C-alpha positions in Angstrom: 13.6 -2.5 -44.3 10.3 -1.7 -41.5 11.8 -4.1 -38.9 15.5 -2.1 -39.6 14.0 1.1 -39.2 12.3 0.5 -36.0 15.5 -1.1 -34.3 16.9 1.8 -35.3 14.1 4.2 -33.5 15.2 1.8 -30.4 18.5 2.0 -31.0 18.7 5.6 -30.2 16.8 5.6 -27.6 19.8 6.9 -24.2 20.7 4.2 -22.1 18.6 4.2 -19.3 15.4 4.7 -20.6 12.7 2.7 -20.6 10.5 1.5 -23.2 6.7 0.9 -23.8 5.3 -1.2 -26.7 2.7 1.7 -27.0 5.7 3.9 -27.8 5.9 3.3 -31.4 1.9 3.7 -32.6 2.8 3.9 -36.5 4.0 0.1 -36.1 1.3 -2.5 -35.3 1.4 -3.8 -31.8 2.2 -7.1 -32.8 5.1 -6.3 -34.8 6.6 -3.9 -31.9 6.4 -6.7 -29.4 7.8 -9.1 -31.4 10.5 -7.1 -32.3 11.4 -5.6 -28.5 11.2 -9.2 -27.9 13.8 -9.9 -30.1 15.7 -7.1 -28.8 15.5 -8.4 -25.4 16.6 -12.1 -26.5 19.7 -10.6 -28.0 20.6 -8.6 -24.8 20.0 -5.0 -26.9 17.0 -4.3 -24.5 16.3 -6.1 -20.8 12.2 -6.8 -20.3 11.1 -5.5 -17.2 6.9 -6.7 -18.1 4.7 -7.6 -20.5 5.4 -4.9 -23.1 7.8 -2.9 -21.1 11.6 -2.7 -21.5 14.4 -1.2 -20.2 17.6 -0.1 -22.4 20.8 -1.1 -20.2 23.3 1.6 -18.8 26.4 -0.4 -19.5 29.5 0.0 -17.3 33.1 -1.6 -16.9 31.4 -3.3 -14.4 28.8 -4.4 -16.3 24.7 -3.5 -16.3 23.3 -0.5 -14.4 19.9 -0.7 -13.5 17.5 2.0 -13.1 16.2 2.8 -9.5 12.9 1.0 -9.0 10.8 4.6 -8.7 12.2 5.7 -11.6 10.7 2.9 -13.5 7.7 3.3 -11.3 7.6 7.0 -12.4 7.8 6.1 -16.2 5.4 3.7 -16.1 2.6 5.5 -13.9 3.7 8.3 -16.3 2.6 6.4 -19.3 -1.0 5.5 -17.9 -1.5 9.0 -16.2 -1.3 7.5 -12.8 -0.4 8.1 -9.1 1.6 6.2 -7.2 3.0 6.2 -3.4 6.0 4.0 -1.8 5.3 1.5 1.0 7.2 0.2 3.2 11.2 0.0 2.7 11.0 2.1 -0.2 9.0 4.9 1.9 11.3 5.2 4.4 14.3 4.7 2.3 12.7 8.0 -0.1 12.3 10.2 3.3 16.3 9.0 4.6 14.6 7.1 7.9 16.2 3.8 6.5 19.1 3.2 4.6 17.8 0.1 3.9 17.7 -0.7 0.5 15.3 -3.1 -0.3 14.8 -5.9 -3.4 10.6 -6.0 -3.2 9.4 -2.9 -3.3 5.6 -2.2 -3.3 3.9 0.7 -4.5 0.3 1.4 -4.0 -1.0 3.2 -7.7 -4.4 4.1 -8.8 -3.5 2.6 -12.4 -3.1 -0.9 -13.2 -1.8 -3.5 -10.7 1.3 -5.1 -12.2 5.0 -6.8 -11.2 7.9 -5.9 -12.8 11.5 -7.1 -12.5 14.5 -5.3 -12.6 17.9 -7.7 -12.2 17.2 -9.0 -8.5 14.8 -7.0 -7.8 10.9 -6.8 -7.9 8.6 -3.8 -7.9 5.0 -4.6 -7.2 2.5 -2.1 -8.4 -0.7 -2.6 -6.0 -3.8 -1.2 -7.7 -6.1 0.6 -4.1 -9.0 3.2 -3.8 -7.9 6.7 -4.8 -8.5 7.2 -0.6 -4.6 6.6 -0.7 -4.0 9.6 -2.3 -6.1 12.2 -0.5 -3.2 13.7 0.8 -1.8 17.1 0.0 1.1 17.1 0.4 3.2 14.5 -0.5 5.8 14.3 2.2 3.0 13.9 4.3 1.3 10.7 2.6 4.8 9.1 1.8 5.9 9.4 6.0 2.7 7.5 7.0 3.7 4.7 4.9 7.6 4.8 6.0 5.9 5.3 10.0 3.9 2.1 9.3 7.1 0.0 8.3 8.8 1.4 11.0 5.6 1.0 13.6 4.8 2.0 16.4 7.1 2.2 19.2 10.3 1.4 17.1 11.3 4.6 16.1 15.0 5.2 17.1 15.7 9.0 18.1 17.2 9.7 15.1 14.7 8.7 13.1 12.3 11.1 16.0 14.5 14.1 14.9 14.3 13.7 11.0 10.5 13.1 11.7 10.6 16.5 13.2 12.9 17.9 10.7 10.1 16.7 8.0 7.3 18.2 9.3 8.4 21.4 10.4 9.4 22.2 7.3 5.9 22.0 5.7 4.7 25.8 6.4 1.0 25.4 5.6 -1.5 24.4 8.8 -4.3 24.1 6.9 -2.2 21.2 5.0 -1.0 19.6 7.6 -4.1 19.9 9.5 -6.1 18.1 6.6 -3.4 15.6 6.0 -3.0 14.6 9.6 -6.6 13.8 10.0 -5.7 11.1 7.9 -3.0 9.3 10.1 -3.7 6.7 12.6 -3.9 8.4 16.0 -0.6 6.4 17.6 1.3 8.2 14.3 -0.3 11.6 14.3 0.2 12.0 18.0 3.9 11.2 16.6 3.4 14.4 14.3 1.7 16.4 16.9 4.7 16.4 19.1 7.5 17.2 16.6 5.4 20.2 15.7 6.9 23.7 16.5 3.9 25.5 16.1 0.6 24.8 17.8 -2.1 25.7 15.7 -2.7 22.5 14.4 -5.0 20.5 16.2 
């Protein structure tokens, strides 16, 4: 009876939900784990990582997988941790690249782990708190994107988009604080893109 009750709770979750073993504290952890595992075995759920599952959205074309960052956001919210996309994921988020990676790497101050979504791999890499010293989220993601693109590899379109991004930040103190966290070459690109001159 208890198992059917738990299964019904899980089945009532909306399609697209990320489900954690800890979501059901009224049941014993091992029992919840076994039930989730059975439901993954039957195809009702997809297992993303140990103790983390996904209730798939099913369409006429097959299973619709979640966006990598939606899963990362759910995991980090559960862990009360912060995260930061890197590489192509960072560039894609800011519109600096149309490349959709199959391997996503995110920095986090939480637990390091690897998740699998269809043919995509998500790596959460534990790093020191200094990576989250930025006061502006766009600038923190922009630095990761610029590192991936690489010094001297920016297209004219990417430079114009960076100009648009940094000039949308209207707090000079925040800009000055965060630019100090950029390497010299990237900081120079940002300063050249700024329309105002009150940032050292």
